[in-house]
C-alpha positions as CSV (number, residue, x, y, z in Angstrom):
1,M,15.4,-6.3,23.7
2,D,15.1,-3.5,21.1
3,P,14.7,-5.3,17.7
4,L,17.0,-2.8,16.1
5,E,19.7,-2.9,18.8
6,G,23.1,-2.6,17.4
7,E,21.9,-0.6,14.3
8,T,22.5,3.1,13.9
9,S,19.2,4.9,14.5
10,S,20.3,8.5,15.1
11,A,23.4,9.1,12.9
12,S,23.9,12.7,11.8
13,I,22.7,13.6,8.3
14,E,24.6,16.2,6.4
15,Y,23.4,18.0,3.3
16,E,24.7,16.5,0.0
17,P,23.5,17.3,-3.5
18,V,20.9,14.7,-4.4
19,S,18.2,14.5,-7.0
20,V,14.9,15.5,-5.5
21,K,13.2,13.4,-8.1
22,D,15.1,10.3,-7.0
23,V,14.4,10.9,-3.3
24,L,10.7,11.4,-4.0
25,V,10.6,8.2,-6.0
26,E,12.2,6.3,-3.2
27,M,9.9,7.8,-0.6
28,K,6.8,6.9,-2.6
29,D,8.0,3.3,-3.1
30,T,9.1,3.1,0.6
31,A,5.7,4.3,1.8
32,E,3.8,1.8,-0.3
33,L,6.0,-1.1,0.9
34,L,5.6,0.1,4.5
35,I,1.8,-0.2,4.3
36,D,2.1,-3.7,2.8
37,L,4.7,-4.9,5.4
38,S,3.0,-3.5,8.5
39,Y,-0.4,-5.1,7.8
40,S,1.2,-8.4,6.8
41,A,3.1,-8.3,10.1
42,V,-0.3,-8.0,11.9
43,L,-2.1,-10.6,9.9
44,H,0.7,-13.1,10.3
45,R,1.6,-12.1,13.8
46,S,5.2,-11.8,12.4
47,E,7.8,-10.2,14.6
48,E,10.3,-10.5,11.7
49,L,8.1,-8.5,9.4
50,A,7.4,-6.0,12.1
51,T,11.1,-5.5,12.7
52,E,11.6,-4.9,9.0
53,V,9.0,-2.1,9.2
54,L,11.0,-0.3,11.9
55,R,14.1,-0.6,9.8
56,L,12.3,0.8,6.8
57,E,10.8,3.6,9.0
58,E,14.3,4.7,9.9
59,R,15.3,4.7,6.3
60,M,12.2,7.0,5.6
61,D,13.4,9.4,8.3
62,V,16.7,9.8,6.4
63,L,15.0,10.3,3.1
64,E,12.6,12.9,4.5
65,M,15.5,15.0,5.9
66,R,17.4,14.8,2.7
67,A,14.4,15.8,0.7
68,R,13.7,18.8,3.0
69,M,17.3,20.0,2.8
70,S,17.2,19.8,-1.0
71,L,13.9,21.7,-1.2
72,L,15.1,24.4,1.0
73,M,18.2,24.9,-1.2
74,A,16.0,25.1,-4.3
75,A,13.7,27.9,-3.0
76,R,15.3,31.1,-4.1
77,K,12.2,33.4,-4.7
78,P,8.5,33.5,-3.8
79,A,7.4,31.8,-6.9
80,D,9.7,28.8,-6.1
81,A,8.2,28.7,-2.6
82,E,4.7,28.5,-3.9
83,Q,5.5,25.6,-6.2
84,L,7.6,23.8,-3.7
85,A,5.1,24.0,-0.8
86,P,3.0,21.1,-2.1
87,V,6.2,19.1,-2.5
88,L,6.9,19.6,1.2
89,G,3.4,18.3,1.8
90,I,4.1,15.2,-0.2
91,V,7.3,14.6,1.7
92,G,5.6,15.1,5.1
93,A,2.7,12.8,4.0
94,A,5.2,10.0,3.1
95,D,6.7,10.4,6.6
96,E,3.3,10.3,8.2
97,I,2.5,7.0,6.4
98,S,5.9,5.7,7.7
99,D,5.0,6.7,11.3
100,A,1.6,5.1,11.0
101,A,3.1,1.9,9.7
102,G,5.6,1.9,12.6
103,D,2.7,2.1,15.0
104,I,1.0,-0.8,13.3
105,A,4.2,-2.9,13.6
106,K,4.5,-2.1,17.3
107,I,1.1,-3.8,17.9
108,V,3.0,-7.0,17.2
109,L,6.4,-6.1,18.7
110,E,4.9,-4.8,22.0
111,D,2.4,-7.6,22.1
112,M,-0.6,-5.3,22.5
113,G,-3.0,-8.1,21.8
114,L,-5.1,-8.8,18.8
115,P,-8.2,-11.0,18.5
116,E,-8.0,-14.3,16.7
117,A,-10.5,-12.9,14.2
118,M,-7.6,-10.9,12.7
119,R,-6.1,-14.2,11.6
120,A,-9.4,-15.3,10.2
121,A,-9.1,-12.5,7.7
122,L,-6.1,-14.2,6.1
123,P,-8.0,-16.7,4.0
124,D,-10.0,-13.9,2.5
125,A,-6.8,-12.2,1.3
126,A,-6.1,-12.8,-2.4
127,E,-2.4,-12.8,-1.8
128,A,0.1,-13.3,1.1
129,L,3.3,-11.5,1.9
130,L,6.3,-13.5,3.4
131,R,9.8,-12.6,4.4
132,G,12.7,-15.1,3.9
133,V,16.5,-15.1,4.0
134,V,18.0,-16.6,0.9
135,A,20.0,-19.8,1.7
136,A,23.5,-20.2,0.2
137,D,22.4,-23.4,-1.5
138,S,19.1,-22.1,-2.8
139,P,18.5,-22.7,-6.5
140,Y,17.6,-18.9,-6.7
141,A,20.9,-17.7,-5.2
142,G,23.2,-15.9,-7.7
143,R,20.5,-15.7,-10.4
144,T,18.6,-12.8,-11.8
145,L,14.8,-12.5,-11.5
146,Q,14.6,-12.8,-15.3
147,D,16.5,-16.1,-15.2
148,I,14.4,-17.5,-12.4
149,D,11.2,-16.3,-14.1
150,L,9.5,-16.6,-10.8
151,E,6.3,-14.7,-11.5
152,S,5.5,-16.5,-14.7
153,E,6.2,-19.9,-13.2
154,T,4.5,-19.5,-9.8
155,G,2.5,-16.2,-9.7
156,V,4.8,-15.2,-6.8
157,R,6.9,-12.0,-7.2
158,A,9.8,-10.5,-5.2
159,I,8.5,-7.0,-4.2
160,A,11.7,-5.9,-2.4
161,L,15.1,-7.2,-1.2
162,R,17.2,-6.0,1.7
163,R,21.0,-6.6,1.4
164,G,22.5,-5.6,4.8
165,S,21.3,-2.1,5.3
166,E,20.6,-1.5,1.6
167,W,17.1,-1.7,0.3
168,L,16.3,-2.7,-3.3
169,L,12.7,-1.6,-3.9
170,N,10.8,-2.8,-7.0
171,P,13.5,-5.2,-8.2
172,G,13.5,-5.7,-11.9
173,P,14.4,-8.5,-14.4
174,T,18.2,-7.8,-14.1
175,T,18.2,-7.8,-10.3
176,R,20.3,-10.6,-8.9
177,I,19.3,-12.5,-5.8
178,E,22.3,-13.2,-3.6
179,A,22.7,-15.5,-0.6
180,D,21.8,-13.9,2.7
181,D,19.5,-11.4,1.0
182,V,16.3,-10.8,2.9
183,A,13.6,-11.2,0.3
184,F,10.0,-10.1,0.5
185,L,7.6,-12.2,-1.6
186,R,4.0,-11.6,-2.5
187,G,1.7,-14.1,-4.2
188,P,-1.1,-16.6,-3.9
189,E,-1.3,-18.6,-0.7
190,S,-1.4,-21.8,-2.8
191,A,2.1,-21.2,-4.2
192,I,4.0,-18.8,-1.9
193,G,4.8,-21.5,0.7
194,D,6.7,-23.7,-1.9
195,V,8.6,-20.7,-3.2
196,C,9.6,-19.7,0.3
197,E,10.9,-23.2,1.0
198,T,13.0,-23.2,-2.2
199,L,14.3,-19.7,-1.3
200,T,15.2,-20.4,2.4
201,G,15.6,-24.1,2.6
202,E,13.2,-24.1,5.6
203,V,9.8,-25.8,5.8
204,Y,6.9,-23.3,5.6
205,E,4.1,-23.8,8.0
206,A,0.8,-22.1,7.0
207,P,-0.9,-20.3,9.9
208,T,-3.8,-22.0,11.5
209,V,-7.0,-20.0,12.1
210,E,-9.9,-20.2,14.4
211,S,-13.3,-18.7,13.4
212,P,-14.3,-15.7,15.5
213,D,-17.2,-16.4,17.9
214,I,-18.3,-12.8,18.5
215,D,-20.4,-11.2,15.7
216,D,-19.5,-7.6,16.5
217,L,-15.9,-8.5,16.6
218,E,-16.1,-10.1,13.2
219,R,-17.8,-7.0,11.8
220,A,-15.0,-4.8,13.3
221,V,-12.3,-6.9,11.7
222,D,-14.1,-6.9,8.3
223,T,-14.3,-3.1,8.6
224,I,-10.6,-2.7,9.4
225,I,-9.6,-4.8,6.4
226,H,-11.8,-2.6,4.2
227,M,-10.4,0.6,5.8
228,K,-6.9,-0.7,4.9
229,D,-7.9,-1.3,1.3
230,F,-9.6,2.1,0.9
231,S,-6.6,3.9,2.5
232,E,-4.1,2.2,0.1
233,L,-6.4,3.2,-2.8
234,A,-6.5,6.8,-1.5
235,V,-2.7,7.0,-1.5
236,D,-2.5,5.6,-5.0
237,L,-5.1,8.0,-6.2
238,A,-3.4,11.0,-4.5
239,Y,-0.1,10.3,-6.3
240,S,-2.0,9.9,-9.6
241,S,-3.8,13.2,-9.0
242,V,-0.4,14.9,-8.7
243,L,1.0,13.2,-11.8
244,F,-1.9,14.3,-14.0
245,D,-2.6,17.5,-12.1
246,S,-6.2,16.1,-11.9
247,E,-8.7,17.8,-9.7
248,E,-11.1,15.0,-10.4
249,L,-8.8,12.3,-8.9
250,A,-8.0,14.6,-6.0
251,E,-11.8,14.9,-5.3
252,E,-12.0,11.1,-5.3
253,V,-9.2,11.0,-2.7
254,R,-11.4,13.3,-0.6
255,N,-14.5,11.1,-1.2
256,L,-12.4,8.0,0.0
257,E,-11.2,9.9,3.1
258,V,-14.9,10.6,4.0
259,E,-15.7,7.0,3.5
260,V,-12.8,5.8,5.7
261,D,-13.9,8.3,8.5
262,A,-17.4,6.7,8.4
263,M,-15.9,3.2,8.6
264,Q,-13.7,4.3,11.5
265,S,-16.9,5.4,13.4
266,R,-18.6,2.1,12.7
267,F,-15.4,0.2,13.6
268,E,-15.1,1.9,17.0
269,A,-18.8,1.1,17.8
270,W,-18.5,-2.6,16.9
271,T,-15.2,-2.8,18.9
272,L,-16.8,-1.3,22.0
273,R,-19.8,-3.7,21.7
274,A,-17.4,-6.7,21.2
275,A,-15.6,-5.6,24.4
276,A,-18.7,-6.3,26.4
277,D,-18.8,-9.9,25.2
278,A,-15.0,-10.6,25.1
279,T,-13.5,-12.8,27.8
280,D,-10.5,-10.5,28.0
281,P,-11.2,-7.0,26.5
282,V,-7.5,-6.1,26.7
283,V,-6.9,-8.2,23.6
284,L,-8.8,-5.5,21.7
285,R,-6.2,-2.8,22.5
286,G,-4.1,-3.6,19.4
287,L,-7.2,-3.6,17.2
288,I,-8.0,0.0,18.4
289,Q,-4.5,1.2,17.5
290,L,-4.8,-0.5,14.2
291,G,-8.0,1.4,13.4
292,S,-6.4,4.7,14.4
293,S,-3.3,4.2,12.4
294,T,-5.3,3.1,9.3
295,E,-7.4,6.3,9.5
296,R,-4.2,8.3,9.7
297,I,-2.9,6.8,6.4
298,S,-6.2,7.8,4.7
299,D,-5.7,11.4,6.1
300,T,-2.2,11.7,4.6
301,A,-3.5,11.0,1.1
302,I,-5.3,14.4,1.3
303,E,-1.9,16.0,2.1
304,I,-0.4,14.5,-1.0
305,S,-3.2,15.9,-3.2
306,E,-3.5,19.2,-1.3
307,G,-1.7,21.3,-4.0
308,V,-4.0,19.9,-6.7
309,L,-7.1,20.7,-4.6
310,R,-5.9,24.2,-4.1
311,D,-5.1,24.7,-7.8
312,I,-1.4,25.2,-7.2
313,D,0.7,24.3,-10.3
314,V,2.4,20.9,-9.7
315,H,6.1,21.2,-9.7
316,P,7.7,19.3,-12.6
317,V,10.0,17.4,-10.3
318,V,7.0,15.7,-8.7
319,Q,5.5,14.7,-11.9
320,L,8.8,13.2,-13.0
321,A,9.0,11.3,-9.8
322,V,5.5,9.8,-9.9
323,Q,5.6,8.9,-13.6
324,E,8.5,6.5,-12.9
325,S,5.7,3.9,-12.4
326,D,4.9,1.8,-15.4
327,E,1.3,1.7,-14.4
328,I,-1.2,4.5,-13.9
329,I,-4.5,4.8,-12.1
330,A,-7.3,6.5,-14.0
331,R,-10.8,7.7,-13.0
332,I,-13.2,6.7,-15.7
333,P,-17.0,7.5,-15.7
334,V,-19.2,4.9,-17.4
335,E,-21.8,6.5,-19.7
336,R,-25.2,4.9,-20.1
337,G,-25.4,3.0,-23.4
338,S,-21.6,2.6,-23.6
339,E,-19.9,-0.8,-24.3
340,L,-19.0,-1.0,-20.6
341,D,-22.6,-0.4,-19.4
342,G,-23.8,-3.9,-18.3
343,T,-20.3,-5.5,-18.5
344,A,-19.4,-8.1,-15.9
345,V,-16.2,-7.7,-13.8
346,T,-14.6,-10.8,-12.2
347,E,-11.8,-10.3,-9.8
348,G,-11.1,-6.9,-11.3
349,V,-11.0,-8.0,-14.9
350,P,-13.8,-6.6,-17.1
351,D,-15.4,-8.8,-19.7
352,A,-14.3,-6.3,-22.4
353,D,-11.5,-6.0,-25.0
354,S,-9.2,-4.1,-22.5
355,T,-6.1,-4.8,-20.4
356,M,-7.2,-2.4,-17.7
357,S,-8.1,-3.8,-14.3
358,V,-10.9,-2.3,-12.3
359,I,-9.9,-1.6,-8.6
360,A,-12.9,0.1,-7.3
361,I,-16.3,1.4,-8.3
362,R,-18.1,4.5,-6.9
363,R,-21.8,4.1,-7.4
364,P,-23.7,7.3,-6.9
365,D,-26.5,5.7,-4.8
366,E,-24.5,3.0,-3.1
367,G,-21.1,4.4,-2.4
368,W,-17.8,2.5,-2.9
369,L,-17.3,-1.1,-4.0
370,L,-13.9,-2.7,-4.0
371,V,-14.0,-5.0,-7.0
372,A,-11.5,-7.5,-5.5
373,D,-14.0,-8.3,-2.8
374,A,-16.8,-9.4,-5.1
375,D,-17.8,-9.8,-8.7
376,A,-19.7,-6.9,-10.1
377,E,-21.6,-5.6,-13.1
378,L,-20.7,-2.1,-14.4
379,R,-23.6,0.3,-14.8
380,G,-24.0,3.6,-16.5
381,G,-23.3,6.3,-14.0
382,D,-20.6,4.3,-12.2
383,V,-17.2,6.0,-11.7
384,L,-14.4,3.5,-12.1
385,I,-10.9,3.5,-10.6
386,A,-8.8,1.4,-12.9
387,K,-5.2,0.5,-13.3
388,G,-3.1,-0.1,-16.4
389,T,-0.9,1.5,-19.0
390,R,-1.5,4.9,-20.5
391,T,-2.4,3.4,-23.8
392,A,-4.8,0.9,-22.2
393,A,-6.4,3.8,-20.2
394,A,-7.1,5.8,-23.4
395,A,-8.8,2.7,-25.0
396,F,-10.8,2.0,-21.8
397,R,-12.2,5.6,-21.8
398,D,-13.4,5.0,-25.4
399,L,-15.3,1.8,-24.2
400,A,-16.8,3.8,-21.3
401,S,-18.1,6.5,-23.7
402,A,-21.6,6.2,-25.3
């Protein structure tokens, strides 16, 4: 049965005056949530999460059409077309991410087959994502997130809510959780199960995992997890390149895309080798689609930053949309002899007087290092990708300067 049977999937869409900025904000937030949900659906083998991805993909189709209509109405002269062309690229890229996420979800819904090694990647994840329906008698029902103080108490946060067909992305302190809401929770494995039980009233059973017994397959799975992390980072950097009209950030997007392409090549080689030793090579079919879809997400990041790379002035409406985020991503070179030169980084947090967190390091002679994967020591010559507030970023640049 179609998981969306009974829901409208092809309703007509008429032009209505809407804020292009608001549509772009929602498309950006939706694209980021789609990436998160689709991979979590695969790692947890969750048909419920996969179905939510398809619902959200339909929502993205509507947003894309409305954005295109509004942009066509806004272009009145050649100068408008030149500035709005990159905006169309951003709209198309968000839709491409949506389609790739939908293909990842179908790996689960169409039972394409995935090796057990994919589940073995779960314990390595710093956080888990779960879906739950709020029970009428839940202690959380009818209360705001500020009143519940969930993140401070447990480390678990509500990243989205679905109320019927309405999506509440990035819920804030004043957002009220209601009975029958579909809540999406992200947090540490040690706490998220208890929170889910309190929310839904149902017992949470953690997934059991068997260790992979084929070395090449284990390497392929490790690679796909890295590809996913690098692709997400590329999308984040692409939006930041647009916000700051930064050619440096856009070039880092290009660097990441090259890295993901190289990973894709290694991934395919290890998957083919694993097929020779697998009892049933058909179970690798889903893994192959996962690799292809992940590489597509990386490619779309280039489309987002295309206007910056081609030195086309960023339209103000795009900058307004992207700066809705409280956090920014910055590219910060570490100079030799600076305070950051030789500084230890543990789980992204540098041993320095700063509130910026380091996401990734590009080391000239060694390539990319995702800091969440391992502790690291910063060196002069490193290029850091860090997340934090604008004020924190400025102070962090001072620490990186000799």
